[in-house]
C-alpha positions in Angstrom: 100.1 137.9 131.7 97.1 139.9 132.8 96.3 143.0 130.9 95.1 145.8 133.1 93.2 147.7 130.5 90.6 145.0 129.7 87.5 144.0 131.7 86.1 140.5 132.1 84.5 140.7 128.6 88.0 141.5 127.2 86.9 145.0 126.3 88.9 148.2 126.9 88.5 149.9 130.3 90.3 152.7 132.1 92.3 151.3 135.0 90.9 151.9 138.5 93.5 153.8 140.5 91.3 154.6 143.5 93.3 152.3 145.8 96.7 153.6 144.7 98.7 156.0 146.9 99.1 159.7 146.1 102.8 160.4 145.4 104.8 162.9 143.5 105.2 161.6 140.0 107.8 162.9 137.5 108.5 161.9 133.9 111.0 163.1 131.4 110.9 162.4 127.7 113.1 163.1 124.6 112.6 163.5 120.9 114.3 164.9 117.8 113.4 166.9 114.8 115.8 166.5 111.8 115.7 169.3 109.4 117.4 170.3 106.2 120.3 172.7 106.7 118.2 175.5 105.2 115.2 174.9 107.6 117.5 174.4 110.6 119.3 177.7 110.0 116.0 179.5 109.4 114.9 178.3 112.9 118.2 179.1 114.5 118.4 182.6 113.0 114.7 183.4 113.5 113.9 183.7 109.8 110.8 181.4 109.7 107.9 183.5 108.4 105.4 182.0 110.8 107.4 183.4 113.8 109.5 182.1 116.7 109.4 178.4 116.1 110.8 177.3 119.4 108.6 179.6 121.4 105.5 178.3 119.7 106.7 174.7 119.9 107.2 175.2 123.7 103.6 176.4 124.1 102.4 173.6 121.9 104.2 171.0 124.0 102.7 172.4 127.2 99.3 172.3 125.7 99.9 168.8 124.4 100.8 167.5 127.9 97.7 169.2 129.4 95.4 167.6 126.8 96.9 164.1 126.9 93.7 162.4 128.3 91.8 163.7 125.3 94.3 162.2 122.8 95.2 158.9 124.5 92.0 157.0 125.3 92.9 155.3 128.6 94.8 158.1 130.2 93.4 159.6 133.4 92.7 163.3 133.5 95.3 164.9 135.7 95.8 168.3 137.3 99.4 168.7 136.1 101.5 170.8 138.5 104.5 171.4 136.3 105.5 171.2 132.6 108.8 172.2 131.2 110.0 172.0 127.6 113.6 172.6 126.6 115.4 172.6 123.2 119.0 171.8 122.3 120.2 172.8 118.8 122.6 170.3 117.2 124.4 172.3 114.5 126.4 169.4 113.2 123.4 167.2 112.5 120.7 169.9 111.9 118.7 168.5 114.8 116.5 170.1 117.3 116.5 168.0 120.4 113.4 168.3 122.6 113.3 167.5 126.3 110.1 167.6 128.5 109.5 167.2 132.2 106.1 166.8 133.7 105.2 166.7 137.4 102.0 165.9 139.4 101.0 164.7 142.8 98.6 162.0 142.0 97.7 158.2 142.0 99.0 157.6 138.5 102.1 158.6 136.5 102.8 161.2 133.8 104.8 159.3 131.3 102.2 159.7 128.6 102.0 163.5 129.3 105.8 163.8 129.0 105.8 161.8 125.7 102.9 163.8 124.3 104.6 167.1 125.2 107.6 166.1 123.1 105.5 164.8 120.3 103.3 167.9 120.0 106.4 170.2 120.3 107.9 168.2 117.4 104.8 168.4 115.3 104.6 172.1 115.9 108.2 172.5 114.6 107.2 170.5 111.5 104.1 172.6 111.0 106.0 175.9 111.2 108.8 174.8 109.0 107.0 172.6 106.3 107.0 175.5 103.8 110.8 175.4 103.8 111.3 171.6 104.1 108.7 168.9 103.7 111.3 166.2 104.4 111.5 167.0 108.1 111.8 163.9 110.2 110.4 163.4 113.7 112.2 160.6 115.5 113.6 158.9 118.6 110.7 159.8 120.9 111.2 157.9 124.2 110.9 158.1 127.9 114.1 159.1 129.7 113.1 158.9 133.3 110.1 158.4 135.6 109.7 158.3 139.4 106.9 157.9 141.8 104.3 155.3 142.5 104.5 151.6 143.2 106.8 150.8 140.3 109.4 153.3 141.5 112.1 154.8 139.4 113.0 154.1 135.8 116.0 155.7 134.1 116.8 154.9 130.5 120.2 153.2 130.2 122.6 154.7 127.6 
């Protein structure tokens, strides 16, 4: 198997995408934050002293997507055209489910941006709730969907 991120000297390089076609690229990612019942209810009821946890996490996730090439060494800087972060509260399991969608018209995909958006939103939730619960778990971060480009569409089977 040929690795695309290595040069002839077997050293890291950023892949050349200059010959790829410009297409609409979309990626969706998912992640979960598991909290204690106390922390979960504080978020849900708006009682966290640092403020509106989900509003701040949403902005954090958007900022994370926009800054992906500064965090992941081989990612191309992209002029992202759309970023959306949504949350689903799971009362039974004290989970905050995070969904991201990132869009761009470019020569390379936005999977890493979607995954980074979820990761940073989750880390923001942890940061805002750690005074209540230091045992918070961030888990199950994965790509749900991607489309665009030569490799076409991917949809995670469930």
